[in-house]
DRENSESE-326688 format. One record per residue (C-alpha): residue in one letter; x negated, y, z negated. Coordinates in steps of 0.25 Angstrom, whole numbers, padded with zeros to 4 digits, always signed. Last residue first. Example, Ala and Ser with C-alpha at 12.3 -4.5 7.8 and 13.67 -1.06 7.14 Angstrom:
2
s-0055-0004-0029
a-0049-0018-0031
***
This chain:
605
e-0176-0088+0033
k-0175-0092+0020
d-0171-0106+0021
g-0184-0110+0029
p-0193-0102+0021
d-0197-0114+0013
t-0207-0111+0003
i-0201-0099-0004
l-0206-0097-0019
p-0197-0089-0025
m-0199-0074-0026
e-0210-0065-0035
i-0216-0052-0028
r-0226-0045-0036
l-0231-0031-0032
y-0242-0023-0038
v-0247-0009-0035
g-0261-0001-0036
v-0269+0006-0047
n-0270+0020-0042
e-0256+0023-0045
e-0248+0010-0052
g-0239+0000-0046
e-0230-0011-0049
f-0220-0020-0041
v-0214-0032-0045
f-0203-0038-0035
n-0195-0050-0040
v-0188-0060-0030
n-0178-0071-0034
e-0165-0060-0037
e-0167-0055-0023
g-0167-0069-0016
a-0179-0075-0008
i-0177-0074+0006
m-0171-0058+0005
k-0178-0055-0007
i-0192-0055+0000
r-0185-0048+0012
l-0180-0037+0002
c-0194-0036-0003
s-0201-0035+0010
n-0190-0025+0016
i-0193-0016+0003
i-0208-0016+0004
g-0208-0014+0018
i-0197-0002+0017
h-0205+0005+0006
k-0197+0018+0009
s-0189+0021+0021
t-0176+0019+0013
n-0161+0017+0015
q-0162+0006+0023
l-0172-0004+0017
q-0163+0000+0002
s-0150-0006+0008
f-0158-0019+0014
s-0162-0022+0000
s-0174-0019-0010
k-0170-0019-0026
r-0183-0026-0030
m-0192-0019-0020
r-0185-0006-0023
t-0186-0007-0038
q-0203-0010-0036
l-0203+0002-0029
a-0197+0010-0041
s-0207+0003-0050
a-0220+0006-0041
a-0215+0020-0039
e-0214+0022-0055
q-0226+0015-0056
s-0234+0025-0047
m-0241+0019-0036
g-0255+0011-0030
a-0266+0017-0025
g-0272+0003-0021
t-0276-0008-0030
d-0265-0018-0025
e-0256-0029-0029
v-0246-0039-0022
e-0241-0050-0029
l-0232-0062-0023
i-0227-0072-0033
l-0219-0084-0027
r-0210-0090-0037
d-0209-0105-0039
d-0213-0103-0053
k-0224-0096-0050
v-0230-0096-0035
s-0241-0086-0031
a-0246-0076-0020
d-0256-0064-0023
i-0259-0053-0015
l-0271-0042-0021
i-0274-0030-0015
m-0285-0020-0018
a-0290-0007-0017
s-0304+0003-0018
t-0302+0015-0017
s-0296+0026-0008
k-0281+0021-0012
k-0271+0025-0003
e-0274+0015+0008
v-0274+0002-0004
g-0260+0006-0010
h-0249+0010-0002
v-0254+0005+0012
c-0262-0007+0007
s-0251-0011-0004
n-0241-0008+0006
e-0247-0018+0015
v-0246-0029+0005
f-0232-0026+0001
t-0229-0027+0016
a-0236-0039+0017
l-0229-0047+0006
t-0217-0044+0015
l-0223-0048+0030
k-0215-0061+0031
p-0204-0066+0020
i-0212-0074+0010
y-0214-0089+0011
a-0222-0097+0001
k-0229-0111+0001
k-0244-0104+0001
a-0238-0098-0013
e-0240-0110-0020
d-0255-0111-0016
d-0258-0099-0022
m-0260-0086-0013
n-0271-0075-0016
i-0274-0063-0006
t-0285-0053-0010
f-0287-0040-0005
t-0297-0029-0004
f-0299-0013+0000
r-0310-0004-0003
d-0320-0011+0004
g-0315-0010+0020
y-0302-0001+0018
r-0298-0004+0033
m-0303-0019+0035
q-0296-0022+0022
q-0283-0018+0028
l-0285-0028+0040
k-0288-0039+0030
l-0275-0034+0022
y-0266-0036+0034
n-0273-0051+0039
r-0271-0055+0023
i-0257-0051+0023
f-0253-0058+0036
a-0261-0072+0028
l-0253-0068+0016
e-0239-0067+0024
r-0244-0081+0032
s-0247-0088+0017
l-0235-0083+0012
p-0226-0091+0022
i-0216-0084+0031
i-0202-0080+0031
d-0196-0070+0041
s-0200-0080+0051
k-0202-0077+0067
w-0204-0064+0063
d-0220-0062+0069
v-0222-0047+0071
s-0229-0046+0058
e-0238-0057+0059
r-0242-0054+0074
e-0245-0040+0070
l-0253-0045+0057
a-0261-0055+0066
a-0264-0045+0077
l-0269-0034+0066
r-0279-0045+0061
e-0285-0046+0074
i-0284-0031+0076
m-0291-0030+0063
s-0302-0041+0068
a-0304-0034+0081
t-0305-0020+0076
e-0316-0025+0067
k-0328-0022+0074
e-0323-0009+0081
g-0327+0004+0074
k-0327+0005+0058
l-0320+0018+0054
i-0313+0021+0067
s-0310+0005+0070
n-0305+0005+0055
m-0296+0015+0057
r-0290+0011+0069
i-0289-0003+0063
n-0283+0002+0051
e-0272+0011+0059
l-0268-0002+0068
i-0266-0008+0054
n-0257+0001+0049
f-0249+0002+0060
i-0247-0012+0060
f-0243-0015+0046
h-0234-0001+0049
p-0224-0011+0056
n-0214-0010+0046
i-0205-0022+0046
q-0191-0017+0051
m-0188-0029+0061
r-0189-0039+0049
l-0180-0031+0040
s-0170-0029+0053
l-0169-0046+0054
l-0167-0045+0039
e-0155-0036+0041
a-0150-0044+0051
q-0151-0057+0043
q-0145-0050+0031
k-0134-0045+0041
e-0131-0061+0045
i-0131-0065+0031
e-0121-0055+0027
v-0112-0059+0041
k-0113-0073+0035
q-0108-0068+0020
h-0097-0062+0025
i-0093-0075+0033
i-0095-0084+0018
r-0086-0073+0011
d-0074-0073+0023
e-0076-0088+0018
y-0075-0086+0003
i-0064-0079+0004
t-0055-0087+0010
k-0060-0099+0001
i-0056-0088-0011
l-0042-0087-0005
f-0039-0102-0005
r-0045-0103-0019
n-0036-0094-0024
r-0024-0102-0024
k-0031-0113-0030
v-0035-0105-0042
l-0023-0099-0043
d-0017-0112-0046
n-0026-0118-0055
y-0024-0104-0064
g-0009-0108-0064
l-0012-0122-0069
m-0020-0115-0079
l-0009-0107-0084
e+0001-0118-0084
s-0010-0126-0093
i-0010-0114-0101
e+0005-0113-0104
d+0007-0128-0108
t+0007-0141-0098
g-0007-0148-0105
e-0021-0150-0099
i-0026-0144-0086
n-0037-0152-0082
d-0046-0142-0071
v-0045-0128-0071
e-0046-0124-0056
t-0058-0116-0052
l-0057-0102-0047
g-0073-0097-0042
g-0085-0089-0050
d-0094-0082-0043
e-0089-0067-0046
k-0083-0072-0059
q-0067-0070-0061
a-0066-0086-0057
v-0074-0091-0067
n-0067-0082-0078
f-0053-0087-0074
a-0058-0103-0075
n-0063-0099-0088
s-0051-0093-0094
l-0043-0107-0090
t-0053-0114-0097
h-0052-0105-0109
l-0036-0107-0108
r-0037-0122-0109
s-0047-0120-0120
t-0037-0113-0129
f-0024-0122-0126
s-0024-0135-0133
r-0040-0137-0135
n-0040-0123-0141
i-0028-0128-0149
l-0036-0140-0153
y-0049-0133-0157
v-0040-0123-0166
l-0033-0135-0173
l-0048-0141-0175
l-0052-0129-0181
p-0041-0127-0191
m-0044-0141-0195
f-0059-0139-0198
i-0058-0125-0204
n-0050-0125-0216
m-0046-0140-0218
f-0060-0146-0215
l-0068-0134-0222
l-0059-0137-0234
l-0061-0151-0235
l-0076-0149-0233
i-0077-0140-0246
m-0070-0149-0254
p-0080-0160-0251
m-0091-0150-0253
h-0089-0145-0266
d-0102-0150-0272
r-0109-0146-0259
l-0105-0134-0260
s-0110-0133-0274
v-0121-0137-0271
m-0122-0127-0260
f-0119-0115-0270
y-0129-0121-0278
n-0140-0119-0267
g-0153-0126-0272
s-0166-0117-0272
p-0163-0116-0287
k-0163-0103-0294
e-0176-0102-0302
v-0174-0102-0317
l-0183-0092-0326
i-0185-0094-0339
r-0192-0082-0347
y-0200-0082-0360
d-0201-0075-0372
k-0212-0078-0382
g-0211-0080-0398
m-0211-0096-0396
f-0200-0095-0386
h-0191-0085-0381
m-0183-0089-0368
q-0178-0079-0359
s-0169-0083-0346
e-0169-0083-0331
f-0160-0087-0320
g-0161-0087-0305
i-0175-0086-0302
n-0178-0085-0286
d-0182-0071-0285
t-0191-0074-0300
i-0201-0083-0291
k-0204-0076-0278
s-0203-0064-0287
t-0215-0069-0294
l-0215-0075-0310
y-0230-0078-0314
k-0238-0090-0313
f-0247-0097-0324
p-0262-0100-0319
n-0264-0113-0312
r-0266-0127-0318
n-0252-0128-0322
n-0249-0127-0307
p-0243-0140-0302
k-0232-0137-0313
d-0227-0124-0307
d-0212-0127-0303
t-0205-0130-0316
s-0211-0117-0322
i-0219-0114-0335
v-0227-0100-0340
i-0222-0093-0328
m-0229-0079-0331
d-0219-0068-0329
g-0215-0065-0343
e-0218-0078-0350
c-0210-0087-0339
i-0202-0100-0339
y-0198-0104-0324
i-0189-0113-0320
n-0187-0120-0307
a-0173-0126-0306
g-0165-0140-0308
y-0171-0140-0322
r-0177-0153-0325
s-0179-0154-0309
k-0188-0143-0310
s-0197-0146-0320
f-0202-0142-0333
v-0208-0151-0343
s-0219-0154-0335
s-0223-0139-0339
v-0225-0143-0354
r-0234-0154-0348
s-0241-0146-0339
y-0244-0135-0351
d-0250-0144-0361
l-0247-0135-0374
d-0258-0128-0382
i-0256-0125-0396
r-0263-0113-0402
l-0261-0108-0416
i-0269-0097-0422
k-0274-0092-0434
e-0278-0078-0439
s-0283-0077-0453
p-0272-0072-0463
l-0269-0087-0471
s-0261-0081-0482
p-0250-0074-0472
f-0247-0091-0468
y-0240-0091-0455
d-0250-0084-0446
l-0254-0095-0438
d-0253-0086-0425
r-0247-0093-0414
v-0250-0098-0401
l-0245-0110-0391
t-0254-0112-0379
i-0247-0115-0365
m-0259-0117-0355
r-0260-0118-0339
t-0272-0124-0334
n-0287-0120-0329
n-0295-0128-0336
s-0292-0141-0344
i-0291-0141-0359
p-0299-0145-0370
i-0297-0132-0380
d-0307-0121-0383
l-0313-0118-0371
a-0301-0116-0364
s-0304-0112-0348
e-0293-0108-0338
s-0281-0107-0346
f-0269-0102-0340
y-0260-0097-0351
f-0246-0099-0356
y-0244-0094-0371
l-0234-0100-0381
g-0230-0093-0394
p-0235-0085-0404
t-0238-0070-0401
r-0249-0065-0405
g-0247-0051-0399
s-0246-0057-0384
s-0260-0051-0383
e-0265-0060-0394
f-0259-0074-0390
d-0263-0070-0375
q-0277-0067-0378
y-0276-0081-0388
w-0270-0090-0376
q-0282-0085-0366
s-0293-0088-0375
d-0302-0078-0379
r-0299-0078-0394
v-0299-0093-0395
k-0313-0096-0400
d-0313-0084-0410
i-0299-0089-0416
t-0306-0101-0420
s-0302-0114-0416
w-0297-0127-0422
s-0289-0137-0414
g-0300-0145-0408
a-0312-0138-0412
s-0316-0123-0415
v-0321-0125-0430
l-0315-0117-0440
s-0325-0108-0450
d-0323-0097-0441
n-0309-0095-0446
d-0300-0086-0436
s-0291-0097-0434
c-0285-0105-0422
l-0279-0118-0423
v-0278-0125-0409
v-0269-0137-0403
n-0269-0141-0390
s-0262-0150-0379
i-0247-0150-0386
d-0237-0157-0379
t-0242-0170-0378
t-0249-0170-0391
v-0260-0161-0399
m-0258-0158-0412
t-0264-0168-0420
s-0264-0176-0432
y-0256-0165-0435
g-0250-0169-0449
a-0254-0155-0457
q-0263-0164-0467
q-0270-0171-0457
y-0273-0159-0448
v-0277-0153-0462
r-0286-0163-0465
t-0292-0164-0451
s-0295-0150-0451
e-0302-0151-0464
s-0311-0162-0461
y-0314-0154-0448
f-0318-0140-0455
e-0326-0146-0465
s-0334-0153-0456
n-0334-0141-0449
s-0342-0133-0461
s-0336-0123-0472
f-0324-0122-0467
n-0317-0107-0469
h-0301-0111-0471
e-0293-0102-0462
l-0287-0112-0452
f-0286-0122-0463
e-0275-0114-0470
n-0266-0113-0458
l-0267-0129-0456
p-0265-0130-0470
k-0252-0121-0469
n-0245-0127-0457
i-0234-0115-0455
y-0239-0113-0441
i-0245-0127-0438
g-0231-0133-0438
n-0226-0121-0431
s-0236-0123-0420
l-0233-0138-0420
n-0218-0134-0418
s-0222-0125-0406
a-0231-0134-0399
p-0219-0146-0399
d-0209-0136-0395
f-0217-0131-0384
a-0210-0140-0373
n-0197-0140-0380
r-0197-0124-0378
f-0199-0125-0364
d-0189-0136-0361
l-0177-0129-0369
s-0181-0115-0360
a-0182-0124-0348
s-0168-0130-0351
f-0162-0116-0354
a-0167-0112-0341
a-0162-0123-0333
t-0149-0122-0339
e-0147-0106-0335
m-0151-0110-0322
n-0140-0122-0322
q-0130-0111-0326
q-0135-0101-0315
l-0133-0111-0305
e-0121-0116-0310
k-0115-0101-0310
q-0120-0101-0296
a-0113-0112-0291
n-0102-0108-0297
k-0100-0095-0290
f-0104-0102-0277
l-0093-0111-0277
v-0084-0101-0281
g-0089-0093-0268
a-0088-0104-0259
i-0074-0106-0263
l-0071-0090-0262
g-0079-0092-0247
d-0070-0105-0244
t-0057-0097-0247
i-0062-0084-0238
v-0069-0093-0228
l-0057-0101-0226
p-0047-0091-0226
i-0056-0085-0215
f-0056-0097-0207
v-0043-0102-0205
c-0033-0090-0202
c-0042-0079-0199
t-0052-0088-0191
y-0042-0099-0186
l-0032-0088-0180
l-0044-0081-0175
w-0050-0093-0169
l-0037-0096-0162
k-0036-0082-0156
s-0048-0082-0152
r-0044-0095-0144
l-0034-0088-0138
s-0042-0077-0132
l-0039-0063-0139
n-0036-0051-0133
n-0020-0053-0137
l-0024-0055-0153
i-0029-0041-0152
s-0015-0037-0147
v-0008-0044-0156
i-0016-0038-0169
k-0012-0023-0163
n+0002-0027-0160
e+0002-0032-0176
i-0005-0021-0181
k+0006-0011-0173
s+0017-0020-0179
l+0012-0017-0193
r+0012-0003-0191
k+0026-0003-0185
i+0030-0012-0198
m+0024-0001-0207
***
């Protein structure tokens, strides 16, 4: 057992040895302070959350109970009135009496009202009271109506479909001809059979209409602290957030509403069952509870987090930051282009300070060696420059003179086919081309001079091919300031003529464009000649981008193109030049050269 513990201890120590000192300090803080704090505060937060949930549940239950009381109180006047009429025998007998005339009906109705003690049955809570009877001698006016007059009304049909259950009926009225109310409004009607006296068997119905707006005004979110929905089945009969819609039909429960319900209770009132739904408050009760205990939480955070963090920070300032500075100095020295630099502002006299002083002494000792190596490198670079100059001179001497041979062949073929009329013109252009090709006073020339050479060359080619060959040369004003290596662009144009136009029996065209964008010179050469496969074009593009002296020495194919690419990269910098070469058989090829805009060739020679 002791050996096993020792083995585990050694393994832990080995892992710690591979951690930085700063990591060890943060590990100590995390394991001994932060994790215990999270567990402790998590338990406290759990208790707070549980209490908040319990308080939330109690509040929703209280809100539901208050809403049920308000619902009952809102309809108590109508319920009490209905109970009084239900057991009033003179009123019930009046509804079954056969009247001989309308005047008899009106006089008897006044007497019955006075005898019952009802000077009026319409109050602030009750908008209308109608007593209906299956008695044709009744005059349907005011508070009286025959059954036939109300059979088609919404409340009567609902009463019938419910099995003539006494209670409240909620419906939307678009038109009510038998009572003076506004169209399109929500209605609450108390309906019950007047069947208390068995000796009076005729059908008699009591209808009491209540003002929906007044009833719903009792229910408000501020009163309960949450949204309340009182429903008959899935129909919302009263809610705290639906008051502006009293003249719209009743709404029904949707998933959007039910998903936010936190509590539901049942209520039985006047023969019907209702559901009271309480919406969960939008506020976070946990956060409210958290705010209530904020002083204690802030004290715990200060004692358990900020004080240890301050201590860790001071320890880092004492030795960890100095070790980090020393480590950065070593990292800079290890980089390929980095140099050894001394550590400034060494503070303290402990072991870390002694280590930093020893490092500074090492830097001083190595500076002498670095100086010696640097001087040797300067000499080596001078030799390399001379070697590159010699290779450049060799490249200049290797310019393929096949321009002259091809042009002479053109002159010969043109003389055979057309006689001697154009010979003088062709020889004149040939002389201009030859003078330009042998004049190597400067390797970098203006782009306009290069394009003039190309124009003479293409004119000679046009004399050879006649109408089946055309060319276009475009150069914007900014490009006129540019300089490029001599005969580089001409090499690409000559390649288009020999391998593109010459191998195509139908009409062909060469387009040359020079422009400047974002201080970069863009040269484009496009022909509609014989073209080449996409694979061959991709391979040539790779060779152009990777052109080098060794590539020239080891190949005999595309020497002129590789030569031109290499000379462009030598004056512009290899990382600053991009070659794009595309081709398609029987369609043509496209070349794009992007390089920095060189307007002063003096420092490139």
